[in-house]
C-alpha positions in Angstrom: -13.3 78.5 8.5 -16.9 79.5 8.9 -19.1 79.5 5.8 -22.6 80.8 5.7 -25.0 80.7 2.8 -28.7 80.8 2.0 -30.5 77.5 1.3 -32.7 77.5 -1.9 -34.8 75.4 -4.2 -34.5 75.6 -7.9 -36.7 75.2 -11.0 -35.4 71.6 -11.2 -36.9 70.8 -7.9 -36.1 71.0 -4.1 -32.4 70.9 -3.1 -31.9 67.8 -1.1 -28.2 68.1 -0.3 -25.4 70.5 -0.5 -21.7 69.7 -0.9 -19.0 72.0 0.4 -15.9 71.6 -1.7 -12.5 72.9 -0.6 -9.6 73.4 -3.1 -6.2 74.9 -3.1 -6.4 75.0 -6.9 -7.0 78.7 -7.7 -6.7 78.2 -11.5 -10.2 77.0 -12.3 -13.7 78.4 -11.8 -15.6 75.2 -10.9 -14.7 71.8 -9.5 -13.1 69.3 -11.9 -14.6 65.9 -12.7 -14.2 63.4 -9.9 -14.0 66.0 -7.2 -17.1 64.6 -5.4 -15.3 61.3 -4.7 -12.3 63.0 -3.1 -12.0 63.1 0.7 -9.9 64.9 3.3 -7.7 61.9 3.6 -7.0 62.0 -0.1 -6.1 65.6 0.3 -3.8 65.0 3.3 -2.1 62.2 1.4 -1.4 64.4 -1.6 -3.8 62.5 -3.9 -6.0 65.6 -4.6 -6.1 69.4 -4.1 -9.9 69.2 -3.9 -12.2 67.5 -1.3 -15.7 68.0 0.2 -18.1 67.6 3.1 -21.9 68.0 3.6 -24.0 70.0 6.1 -27.8 70.3 6.4 -29.9 73.4 6.4 -31.2 75.0 9.6 -34.7 76.4 10.4 -34.0 79.9 9.2 -32.9 78.7 5.7 -29.3 79.9 6.5 -26.8 77.1 6.3 -23.7 77.4 8.5 -20.7 75.2 8.0 -17.8 75.0 10.3 -14.8 73.8 8.2 -12.1 72.1 10.2 -14.0 70.8 13.2 -13.2 67.1 12.6 -16.8 66.0 12.2 -17.8 63.2 9.7 -20.7 63.4 7.3 -21.2 60.3 5.1 -17.8 59.3 3.8 -16.3 62.7 4.3 -14.1 63.9 7.2 -14.2 67.7 7.9 -10.6 68.0 8.8 -8.6 71.1 9.8 -7.3 73.4 7.1 -3.5 73.9 6.5 -2.7 77.4 7.9 0.0 77.8 5.2 -2.4 77.4 2.3 -5.0 79.5 0.6 -8.3 77.9 -0.3 -11.3 78.3 -2.6 -14.7 77.2 -1.6 -17.4 75.7 -3.9 -21.1 75.3 -2.8 -22.9 72.7 -4.8 -26.6 72.0 -4.5 -28.2 68.7 -5.5 -31.8 68.1 -6.6 -31.0 64.4 -6.9 -28.2 62.6 -5.0 -26.8 59.1 -5.0 -24.0 57.7 -2.8 -21.5 55.0 -3.7 -22.3 52.1 -1.3 -18.7 51.1 -1.0 -17.3 54.5 0.1 -20.5 56.4 1.2 -19.3 59.3 -1.0 -21.3 61.0 -3.7 -21.7 59.1 -7.0 -21.5 62.1 -9.3 -22.6 60.1 -12.4 -25.9 59.2 -10.8 -26.5 62.6 -9.1 -27.8 65.9 -10.4 -26.1 69.1 -9.4 -28.0 72.2 -10.3 -26.1 75.1 -8.7 -22.5 75.8 -8.0 -21.2 78.9 -6.3 -17.5 79.7 -6.3 -16.1 81.8 -3.5 -12.9 83.2 -4.9 -9.9 83.0 -2.6 -10.6 82.3 1.1 -7.5 83.1 3.3 -6.8 80.7 6.1 -5.7 83.4 8.5 -8.6 85.9 8.2 -10.8 85.9 11.3 -12.8 88.9 10.2 -14.3 90.1 6.9 -11.8 91.5 4.4 -10.9 95.0 5.7 -12.4 96.8 8.7 -16.2 96.6 8.5 -17.4 99.8 10.2 -20.3 99.5 12.6 -23.0 102.0 11.6 -22.4 105.4 13.3 -18.7 104.5 13.9 -17.1 104.2 17.2 -16.9 107.2 19.5 -14.2 107.5 22.1 -13.7 109.8 25.1 -10.6 109.3 27.2 -10.4 110.6 30.7 -8.0 113.4 31.7 -6.1 111.0 33.9 -5.6 108.7 30.9 -6.4 105.5 32.8 -10.0 105.3 31.6 -12.0 105.6 28.4 -15.6 105.7 27.4 -16.5 103.9 24.1 -19.9 104.2 22.4 -20.9 102.2 19.3 -24.0 101.1 17.5 -25.2 97.5 17.9 -25.7 95.7 14.6 -26.9 92.4 13.2 -25.2 91.1 10.0 -26.0 89.0 7.0 -24.5 86.1 8.9 -27.1 86.4 11.7 -27.7 88.2 15.0 -24.7 89.5 16.9 -24.6 87.5 20.2 -21.5 89.0 21.8 -19.2 92.0 21.3 -15.5 91.9 22.4 -13.6 95.2 23.1 -10.0 94.8 22.3 -7.3 97.3 23.3 -3.9 97.5 21.6 -0.8 99.6 21.7 0.3 98.1 18.4 -0.1 100.6 15.5 1.6 98.4 12.9 -1.6 96.6 11.7 -5.3 97.3 11.1 -6.8 94.3 12.8 -6.1 92.1 15.8 -3.5 89.4 15.3 -4.2 85.7 15.7 -4.4 84.7 19.4 -5.6 88.1 20.6 -8.8 86.7 22.1 -6.8 84.6 24.5 -4.9 87.6 25.8 -6.0 89.3 29.0 -5.2 92.4 30.9 -2.8 90.5 33.2 -0.9 89.4 30.1 -0.7 93.0 29.0 0.5 94.1 32.5 3.1 91.4 32.5 4.3 92.6 29.0 3.5 89.3 27.4 1.3 91.1 24.8 0.4 94.5 23.5 -3.1 93.5 22.5 -5.7 92.1 24.8 -9.5 91.8 25.4 -10.7 94.3 28.0 -14.3 93.2 28.2 -17.1 91.2 26.5 -20.6 92.5 26.1 -23.1 89.6 26.2 -26.7 89.2 25.1 -28.4 90.7 28.2 -26.4 93.9 27.9 -26.9 94.1 24.1 -30.6 93.9 24.7 -30.4 96.7 27.3 -29.1 99.2 24.8 -30.9 102.5 24.4 -33.6 103.2 21.8 -30.9 104.1 19.3 -29.2 100.7 19.8 -26.1 102.4 21.2 -23.8 100.3 23.4 -21.6 102.1 26.0 -18.5 100.6 27.5 -16.3 102.2 30.2 -12.8 100.9 29.8 -10.7 100.9 33.0 -13.3 100.3 35.7 -11.8 96.9 36.8 -15.0 95.0 36.1 -14.7 91.3 35.1 -16.6 89.8 32.1 -15.9 86.1 31.5 -12.2 85.6 31.9 -11.3 89.2 31.2 -10.4 92.0 33.6 -11.3 95.5 32.4 -8.2 97.0 34.0 -7.0 100.7 33.9 -5.2 102.0 30.9 -1.6 103.2 31.1 -1.7 107.1 30.9 1.7 107.1 29.2 0.5 105.0 26.3 -1.6 105.5 23.2 -4.2 102.8 22.3 -6.2 101.5 19.4 -9.6 100.1 19.9 -11.3 97.2 18.1 -14.9 96.3 18.4 -15.6 92.7 17.3 -19.0 91.2 16.9 -19.7 87.5 17.1 -22.6 85.6 15.6 -21.3 82.4 17.0 -19.1 82.2 20.1 -17.4 79.5 22.1 -15.4 79.9 25.3 -12.4 77.9 26.5 -13.7 76.1 29.6 -10.3 76.2 31.2 -9.8 80.0 31.0 -13.3 81.3 30.2 -11.8 83.3 27.4 -13.0 83.3 23.8 -12.0 80.3 21.7 -11.4 82.0 18.4 -11.0 78.8 16.4 -14.5 77.8 17.3 -16.1 81.2 17.1 -17.3 83.4 14.2 -16.5 87.1 14.2 -18.4 89.0 11.5 -17.8 92.7 12.3 -14.8 94.6 13.4 -14.5 98.3 13.7 -11.1 99.9 14.1 -11.0 103.2 16.0 -7.6 104.6 14.9 -5.5 106.3 17.6 -7.0 107.4 20.9 -4.9 110.1 22.5 -3.8 109.7 26.1 -4.9 113.2 27.0 -8.1 113.9 25.2 -11.2 114.1 27.3 -13.2 115.9 24.5 -13.7 115.3 20.8 -10.8 116.2 18.6 -10.6 120.0 18.4 -12.9 122.5 20.0 -16.5 121.5 19.2 -18.6 124.6 18.9 -22.0 124.6 20.6 -24.7 125.6 18.0 -25.0 129.3 18.0 -21.6 129.7 19.6 -20.9 131.2 23.0 -21.9 134.9 23.4 -20.1 137.0 26.1 -20.8 140.4 27.5 -18.5 141.7 30.2 -19.5 144.5 32.5 -17.9 148.0 32.4 -16.5 147.4 35.9 -14.8 144.3 34.6 -15.7 142.2 37.6 -18.7 140.4 36.0 -19.6 138.7 32.8 -22.8 137.5 31.1 -22.4 134.3 29.1 -25.2 132.9 26.8 -25.0 129.6 24.9 -27.2 127.0 23.4 -28.0 123.8 25.3 -27.3 120.7 23.2 -27.4 116.9 23.4 -24.7 114.9 21.6 -24.2 111.6 19.9 -23.0 110.3 23.3 -26.3 111.0 24.9 -28.1 113.8 26.8 -26.1 116.6 28.4 -26.8 116.4 32.2 -24.5 119.1 33.4 -22.6 122.1 32.0 -19.4 123.5 33.7 -18.3 127.1 33.1 -14.5 127.3 33.2 -12.7 130.7 33.4 -9.0 131.0 32.6 -6.4 133.7 32.2 -4.1 131.2 30.4 -4.1 131.9 26.6 -1.4 129.4 25.8 -3.7 126.4 25.0 -7.2 125.8 23.5 -8.7 123.5 26.1 -8.6 123.1 29.9 -5.6 121.3 31.3 -5.8 118.1 33.4 -7.1 118.9 36.9 -9.0 122.0 36.0 -12.3 120.6 37.3 -10.9 120.3 40.8 -9.8 124.0 40.8 -12.1 126.6 42.5 -12.3 130.4 42.7 -10.4 130.3 46.0 -7.6 128.5 44.3 -7.5 131.2 41.7 -7.6 134.0 44.3 -4.7 132.3 46.2 -2.8 132.2 42.9 -2.7 128.4 42.9 -4.2 128.2 39.5 -5.0 130.4 36.5 -7.9 128.1 35.4 -11.0 127.3 37.6 -14.6 126.3 37.5 -16.8 129.2 38.3 -20.2 127.4 38.3 -22.0 124.2 37.2 -25.4 124.2 35.6 -27.3 121.1 36.6 -30.4 119.3 35.1 -33.1 121.5 36.7 -31.5 124.6 35.3 -30.9 123.1 31.9 -34.6 122.1 31.8 -35.6 125.7 32.7 -33.9 127.2 29.6 -36.0 129.4 27.3 -37.9 128.2 24.3 -34.7 128.5 22.2 -32.8 126.3 24.6 -30.5 129.2 25.5 -28.7 129.0 28.8 -27.6 132.2 30.5 -24.9 132.4 33.2 -23.8 135.5 35.1 -20.2 135.1 36.1 -19.2 137.0 39.2 -22.4 137.1 41.2 -21.0 135.3 44.3 -23.4 132.3 43.9 -22.4 128.8 44.9 -23.1 125.7 42.8 -21.8 122.4 44.2 -18.3 123.1 45.6 -17.7 126.1 43.3 -17.9 129.8 44.2 -18.9 132.1 41.3 -16.6 134.9 42.5 -16.0 138.3 40.8 -13.6 138.6 38.0 -10.4 140.7 38.3 -11.0 143.9 36.2 -7.2 144.0 35.4 -7.2 140.6 33.7 -8.3 139.1 30.4 -10.2 135.8 30.5 -11.0 132.9 28.3 -14.3 131.0 28.8 -14.9 127.2 28.3 -18.3 125.7 28.3 -18.1 121.9 28.9 -21.0 119.6 28.6 -21.2 116.3 30.5 -23.2 113.2 29.5 -22.1 111.4 32.7 -20.8 113.2 35.8 -19.5 112.2 39.2 -18.6 114.4 42.1 -15.9 114.0 44.7 -17.8 113.5 48.0 -15.1 115.2 50.0 -15.0 118.5 48.0 -18.3 118.3 46.0 -16.2 119.2 42.9 -16.3 117.3 39.6 -14.4 114.0 39.6 -13.0 114.2 36.0 -11.7 110.7 36.0 -15.2 109.3 36.5 -17.0 111.7 34.3 -17.5 112.0 30.6 -17.3 115.4 28.9 -18.5 115.4 25.3 -18.7 119.0 24.2 -16.3 121.9 24.8 -16.7 125.3 23.3 -13.8 127.8 23.6 -14.7 131.4 23.6 -11.4 133.0 22.5 -10.5 136.1 24.5 -13.1 137.8 26.5 -12.0 141.4 26.7 -12.0 143.2 30.1 -13.6 146.3 28.5 -16.0 145.1 25.9 -19.7 145.4 26.9 -20.9 144.9 23.3 -20.4 142.0 20.9 -17.3 142.3 18.8 -17.7 144.9 16.1 -20.6 147.3 15.6 -23.9 145.4 15.9 -26.3 147.5 13.8 -29.9 147.6 14.8 -32.4 146.7 12.1 -32.9 149.5 9.7 -29.9 151.3 11.4 -30.3 154.5 13.3 -32.0 157.6 11.8 -31.2 161.1 13.3 -32.7 164.5 12.4 -31.2 167.6 14.1 -33.3 170.7 14.6 -32.5 173.9 12.7 -31.6 175.6 16.0 -29.0 172.8 16.7 -30.3 172.4 20.3 -32.4 169.3 19.7 -32.3 166.0 17.8 -34.9 163.4 16.8 -33.6 159.8 16.9 -35.5 156.8 15.5 -34.5 153.2 15.7 -35.9 149.7 15.6 -36.6 148.0 18.9 -35.2 144.5 19.1 -34.6 141.4 21.1 -31.3 139.6 20.9 -29.7 136.2 21.2 -28.9 137.2 24.8 -32.6 137.6 25.7 -35.2 140.4 25.8 -34.0 144.0 25.7 -35.2 145.6 29.0 -33.9 149.1 28.5 -32.2 151.3 25.9 -29.6 154.1 26.8 -29.1 157.0 24.5 -25.5 158.2 24.7 -24.4 161.5 23.2 -20.7 162.3 22.6 -18.5 165.0 20.9 -15.6 162.5 20.8 -15.1 161.2 17.3 -11.8 159.3 18.1 -13.4 156.0 19.0 -16.2 153.8 17.8 -17.7 152.8 21.1 -18.4 154.4 24.5 -15.4 154.4 26.8 -15.4 152.7 30.2 -17.4 154.8 32.7 -19.7 156.5 30.1 -22.9 155.2 31.7 -22.1 157.1 34.9 -21.8 160.4 33.1 -24.7 162.9 33.0 -25.6 166.1 31.2 -24.4 168.2 34.1 -21.0 166.5 33.9 -20.9 167.4 30.2 -21.9 171.0 30.8 -19.2 171.4 33.4 -16.5 170.1 31.0 -15.9 167.0 33.0 -16.8 164.6 30.1 -17.4 164.6 26.4 -19.7 161.6 26.6 -22.9 161.3 28.6 -26.2 159.5 28.9 -29.0 161.8 27.8 -31.9 159.4 28.5 -33.0 155.8 29.2 -36.0 154.1 27.6 -37.5 151.5 29.9 -39.8 148.6 29.5 -43.1 150.6 29.6 -41.9 152.8 26.8 -40.5 150.0 24.7 -43.9 148.4 24.8 -45.4 151.6 23.4 -43.3 151.3 20.2 -45.4 151.5 17.0 -46.6 148.5 15.1 -43.2 148.4 13.3 -41.4 148.4 16.6 -39.9 151.8 15.9 -38.6 153.8 18.9 -38.6 157.6 18.8 -36.4 159.7 21.2 -36.4 163.5 21.3 -33.0 164.7 22.6 -32.8 168.1 24.2 -36.4 168.4 25.7 -35.3 168.7 29.3 -37.0 165.6 30.5 -35.5 163.4 33.3 -35.3 159.6 33.1 -33.7 157.9 36.2 -30.7 160.0 37.1 -30.2 161.5 33.6 -31.3 164.9 32.4 -32.1 165.2 28.7 -30.6 168.6 28.3 -30.3 170.8 25.1 -27.5 170.2 22.7 -24.8 172.8 22.0 -25.5 174.3 18.6 -21.8 174.9 18.0 -20.8 171.2 18.5 -21.1 168.0 16.4 -22.4 164.9 18.1 -22.3 161.2 17.8 
């Protein structure tokens, strides 16, 4: 048992000695008379249930006593505890102490004890504090798609017992308990592979690596990379199994010289954090984690292109260094399936997959986002990023879009595509269904102050006033004014932007563009950013004639 307490002086004078008293008597609240003369041998011989030993203070005024190490102080042996028994601990401080010359034990009648502290019940089997003591910020886990690796991030911490010198990362497939069982620190990956244990130490993080944590004191461990720390191999996980993770912090650690593994009986663990269940298939956080501001999608009328806008974001795992844009025609799941990062547009075109990466956005492009940290991707423009072709969409198909952010990324040197087993994805946002015909956001997006129309008394002209605006997709570069006599729908139909006033006059369409307002005219809006358009004046803008309205018809 390890006992730590603060040294102190009292109003009666300096404390010159402390006595550590062990008892299996849980019925009292202080040591009984005569306890100070009882020794470990008396206890072993059944002559007492209470005995003591003495340890001196250290430089930092914290006193650390290791009960059970066999040391001798004065006439007291610090013998091992009985694993079958429960103990109470008393700390007694003396301002004046006298020893019996015959036995070298404390003469309590000639000594002055000024403080006693009673610990309650101290279990003989507890290596950690009672219950799982969570590390600040918790433990964050990302498991690879392959299931044979895992990234663990946690906050470094010092405790009331002192500085944390070493962390041990323990993996277990045992879900029946909430802390490692006795003997876990001696178990290695090879023991696990040989089915001798279901709980083992995968790695230890020693002082030099603790000191090299980032400015937020986060420690990152990659489980499954086959590295070796002390006597432990950090071997690959079994993809078919579910694991729990324990993070254990040590303020005092001792290694077995024969195996170079942790000697738990001579070490002090002060923090353990228990992760719960880590799924064998989850590369992302539980559930779809929405990027702030969501993902906004505009698909072209032709259906073979799409504009995607989303907010760049850093996560609790670190900075996002790359985004991947994944397209899929699979609506049966809510996240990309294993192997999606190796799939390309050509695989999709050859019907080898229904999910593929259309582009990756790397650091230089992330840094070039606008002042609102918005990233804009045009899907279908034929560009190439790494091993991915951003090919045109199929107008006949509906697509889902995933945005995946990576805090650590590795590329396959043979294909220049993402190696998902050696990369860490921390954010995924799932767009839902991106319609093949929707050029606008879902629903009617009203312009500020709506749209005001005044039709002339002759019925051949109309004055339209609306507020100019910029949107979450970026600056508005042009406005189109569309006139229609079709009241059966609430948005223009596919192909409307190609229809002109002459088409309307010839009875070829009921919907046409009467004019476009380009950048120079947008800049000439009044101080309230109001735009004014006069329909029916015969002007021409681009390929569109702004012809007179038919007085006999109603228009939208």
